[in-house]
C-alpha positions in Angstrom: 45.7 94.1 -13.2 45.7 96.5 -16.3 48.4 96.1 -18.8 49.7 99.7 -17.4 49.7 99.0 -14.2 51.5 95.7 -14.9 53.9 97.2 -16.9 54.5 99.8 -14.1 54.9 97.0 -11.4 57.3 95.1 -13.6 59.8 98.7 -14.5 59.8 98.9 -10.7 60.8 95.4 -10.1 63.2 95.9 -12.7 64.7 99.1 -11.4 64.5 97.3 -7.8 66.2 94.6 -8.8 69.1 96.4 -10.7 69.6 98.4 -7.4 69.8 96.1 -5.1 72.1 94.5 -7.7 74.2 98.0 -8.0 74.1 97.8 -4.0 75.8 94.7 -4.1 78.8 95.2 -6.4 79.2 98.2 -4.6 79.5 96.5 -1.1 81.8 93.9 -2.9 83.9 96.8 -4.0 84.0 98.3 -0.7 85.1 95.3 1.4 87.3 94.3 -1.5 89.1 98.3 0.2 89.2 96.6 3.4 91.2 93.7 2.4 93.0 95.4 0.4 93.8 98.2 3.6 94.4 94.9 5.9 96.6 93.1 3.0 99.0 96.5 2.8 99.2 96.6 6.8 101.5 93.0 6.9 98.6 90.8 7.3 99.2 87.3 5.5 96.1 86.2 5.5 92.5 87.6 6.2 89.1 86.2 5.9 86.0 87.8 6.7 82.5 85.8 7.0 79.0 86.3 8.0 77.7 82.9 9.4 78.5 80.6 7.2 79.3 82.6 4.7 82.8 83.9 3.5 82.5 87.5 2.2 86.1 88.0 1.4 88.9 85.9 1.7 92.8 86.5 0.8 96.3 85.2 1.1 99.3 87.1 0.7 102.3 85.7 -1.8 103.5 82.9 -0.5 101.1 82.0 1.1 97.8 79.9 0.8 94.7 78.7 2.8 96.5 75.2 4.3 99.4 76.9 5.0 99.8 77.5 8.9 100.9 80.2 11.2 101.9 80.3 14.5 98.8 82.0 16.3 100.4 83.4 19.6 98.4 83.8 22.3 95.2 83.2 20.2 96.1 79.6 21.5 94.8 80.8 25.0 91.3 80.9 23.9 91.9 77.4 22.8 92.7 76.1 26.0 89.9 78.2 27.7 87.9 76.0 25.0 89.3 72.7 26.2 89.1 73.3 30.0 85.3 74.0 29.3 85.4 70.5 27.6 87.1 68.6 30.3 84.4 70.3 32.9 82.0 68.9 30.7 83.3 65.4 30.5 83.6 65.7 34.6 87.4 65.3 34.5 87.4 68.3 36.8 85.1 69.3 39.5 84.6 72.9 38.8 86.9 75.9 37.7 86.7 76.7 41.4 89.0 73.5 42.3 92.2 74.0 43.5 95.1 73.9 41.4 97.1 72.5 43.7 95.0 69.3 42.9 97.6 68.8 40.4 100.4 70.3 41.3 102.0 68.9 44.8 104.3 71.2 45.5 101.8 74.5 46.2 99.9 72.1 48.8 100.6 73.9 52.2 101.7 77.5 50.9 99.8 80.5 49.7 99.5 79.4 46.2 97.0 76.4 47.4 94.4 79.3 47.1 95.1 79.3 43.6 92.1 77.9 41.8 91.8 77.0 37.9 89.7 79.9 37.4 92.0 82.0 38.7 94.7 80.6 36.3 92.2 81.0 33.5 90.8 84.7 34.3 94.8 86.1 34.7 94.7 86.6 38.7 96.5 83.7 39.9 99.6 86.0 41.5 102.1 84.0 40.2 105.4 86.1 40.0 106.3 85.1 36.3 109.7 87.3 36.3 112.4 84.9 34.9 110.1 82.6 33.2 111.1 81.7 29.5 108.2 81.9 27.3 110.0 80.0 24.2 113.0 77.6 24.1 112.5 75.5 27.5 115.3 73.1 27.9 114.1 71.7 31.2 110.7 70.8 32.5 108.6 73.4 31.7 105.7 72.0 34.6 108.6 72.0 37.3 109.9 75.4 36.6 106.5 77.2 36.1 105.1 75.1 39.2 108.0 76.5 41.2 107.1 80.8 40.9 106.3 82.1 44.1 103.1 84.1 44.5 103.6 88.0 43.9 100.1 89.0 44.9 97.4 86.7 47.0 95.7 85.1 44.5 92.2 86.8 42.9 93.7 90.5 43.8 95.6 91.4 40.8 95.1 90.8 36.9 98.4 90.4 35.1 98.8 89.1 31.7 100.8 85.9 32.7 102.0 83.8 29.9 103.7 81.4 32.0 101.0 80.6 34.3 98.8 80.2 31.2 101.6 77.4 30.4 100.6 75.4 33.4 97.2 75.1 31.8 99.0 72.3 29.2 100.4 70.0 32.2 97.2 70.8 34.2 94.7 69.4 31.4 97.3 66.6 30.8 96.9 65.8 34.2 93.0 65.7 34.6 92.5 63.7 31.5 94.9 61.6 31.7 95.5 62.0 27.6 98.3 64.4 25.7 97.0 67.8 24.5 97.6 66.5 21.4 95.8 63.3 21.7 92.4 65.3 23.6 92.4 68.2 21.7 92.2 66.1 18.5 89.3 64.2 20.0 87.4 66.7 21.3 87.8 70.4 19.2 90.2 70.0 16.0 88.4 66.5 14.8 85.2 67.5 15.2 85.7 71.1 13.4 87.6 69.6 11.0 91.4 71.9 12.0 93.3 69.6 9.8 96.0 72.0 9.6 96.3 73.1 13.4 99.2 71.9 15.4 100.3 72.8 18.6 103.8 74.7 19.0 105.9 72.7 21.2 109.4 72.1 22.1 111.6 69.1 23.9 113.0 69.3 27.6 114.4 67.2 30.0 113.2 66.6 33.2 114.5 64.8 36.4 112.5 61.6 35.2 113.6 62.3 31.6 111.9 63.7 28.5 109.5 65.9 28.7 107.4 68.1 26.2 106.6 71.7 26.6 103.8 74.1 25.3 103.7 77.5 23.9 101.2 78.1 21.6 99.7 76.7 18.4 100.0 77.2 14.3 96.8 77.1 12.6 95.4 78.7 9.0 92.5 81.3 8.4 90.1 78.9 7.8 90.6 76.8 11.0 90.4 79.6 12.9 87.3 80.8 11.5 85.8 76.9 12.1 86.8 77.5 15.7 85.3 80.9 16.0 82.1 79.8 14.6 81.8 76.9 17.0 82.3 79.2 19.8 79.7 82.5 18.2 77.0 79.5 18.3 77.4 79.0 22.0 79.2 75.5 21.6 77.2 73.9 18.7 78.5 72.6 15.2 76.9 70.6 13.0 74.2 69.7 15.2 76.5 68.8 18.1 76.9 70.5 21.3 81.0 70.3 21.4 81.1 72.2 24.8 78.3 73.5 26.9 76.7 76.9 26.0 76.9 78.1 29.9 81.0 77.5 29.8 80.7 79.5 26.0 78.6 82.4 27.8 81.5 82.2 31.1 84.5 82.3 28.8 83.1 85.6 26.8 82.2 87.6 29.6 84.3 89.6 32.1 85.4 86.9 34.7 86.3 89.4 37.4 85.9 92.6 38.6 89.6 94.2 38.3 89.8 93.5 34.4 86.0 94.6 32.9 87.9 93.5 29.3 88.8 89.8 29.8 87.1 87.1 30.1 88.7 82.9 30.3 91.5 83.5 28.0 89.2 86.0 25.7 88.7 89.5 25.3 85.6 90.9 25.8 84.0 94.5 24.9 81.0 95.1 26.8 82.5 97.3 29.5 85.8 99.3 30.1 88.8 97.6 31.3 92.8 97.1 31.2 94.8 96.4 28.1 97.4 94.0 28.4 99.8 95.6 30.2 97.0 96.3 33.2 96.6 100.0 31.6 93.2 101.8 32.2 92.0 101.8 28.0 88.5 102.1 27.9 86.6 99.5 26.2 88.9 96.6 24.0 86.7 97.7 20.7 85.4 101.0 21.2 83.9 101.2 17.4 82.3 97.7 18.0 79.2 96.5 19.5 79.3 95.6 23.3 79.0 91.6 22.3 82.6 91.7 20.3 84.8 89.2 22.0 88.3 88.4 20.5 91.0 85.9 20.4 94.5 87.9 20.2 98.1 86.8 19.5 101.0 88.8 19.4 102.2 89.9 15.9 98.3 91.3 14.9 97.0 87.3 14.9 92.9 87.8 15.8 90.0 86.0 15.9 87.2 89.0 16.0 84.0 87.9 16.7 80.5 90.1 16.5 77.3 87.7 17.8 74.8 90.2 16.9 76.0 91.0 13.2 77.0 87.0 13.0 80.3 88.6 11.6 83.9 86.6 12.0 86.7 88.4 10.7 90.4 86.3 10.9 93.9 87.9 10.5 97.4 86.9 10.4 100.5 88.4 9.4 103.4 90.3 10.7 103.2 93.1 13.0 100.6 95.6 12.3 101.4 99.1 12.1 99.0 100.4 14.8 97.9 98.6 18.0 94.4 99.7 17.4 94.7 98.4 13.9 91.9 95.8 15.1 89.3 98.1 15.9 90.0 99.9 12.7 89.5 96.7 11.0 86.5 95.9 12.8 84.7 99.6 12.2 85.9 99.3 8.2 83.8 95.7 7.8 80.8 96.9 9.9 80.7 100.1 7.9 79.8 97.7 4.5 78.4 95.0 5.7 76.4 96.5 8.8 
């Protein structure tokens, strides 16, 4: 290479490096703007990550990385993972196993047709009217298991939190462990989710004191770890914590009625229904079709885009718009690609 051509090459390389640095700085600034908007919209924590790298993370005044907050129905997606683990362990034979195997009161009537899959896909047909979703002082399992059928199993999709609460009690019966012990051993412990706990209340049944289960409380960092494990097909630090087949089943439309719903996860590949069972198009129209999410009331979300290796975690007070998650995804993807 002549001195002139070498000098020209060095100048070009320097210009390219400067351009890349300028673009990186601009992207960082744009991402900060995304975070600014989310925090202004009543978020208490926001974490944006690509793969195992955090791109942005911020907490509202009074909140910190290790302060847990209730995640509402995001805990449903944790339950779906725990059932996959129980299936891998052989504690249940399949998701098509009748739930009546664990709820004797359902044997001999129409509820005998309810499977574990029906409960995980919100198609049990159970009538949840009048069932308390918080502060149960009696035996939650007995109370919710007494619910009659509103529709034959598998014929209607209805977002039914009381039916989901039954899954806590079924899981304890199939594993022979408390929810706390099983989740810590199989999920929270391996992922290092040290700041995640279950939201419960004491109750009293015919045979004495019981624990009633509702949700979980967690942090942005713990939820990111949980989301990463699922995005990686159940793998974590060289271990397969849950079968890849079950992960695929969770984040794929689980039934023909609502194609936006998997197994206690929301999915984005096809048009479907919203939480009130109204036609709503794709769940996140601005995002790639492989996007899936754990969604909880008040704007608690884990948004996962495998094709971009992207995870967004938002916790906080209810945001201003119902479609805030789609806007947040669109804004983030516009910056990071």
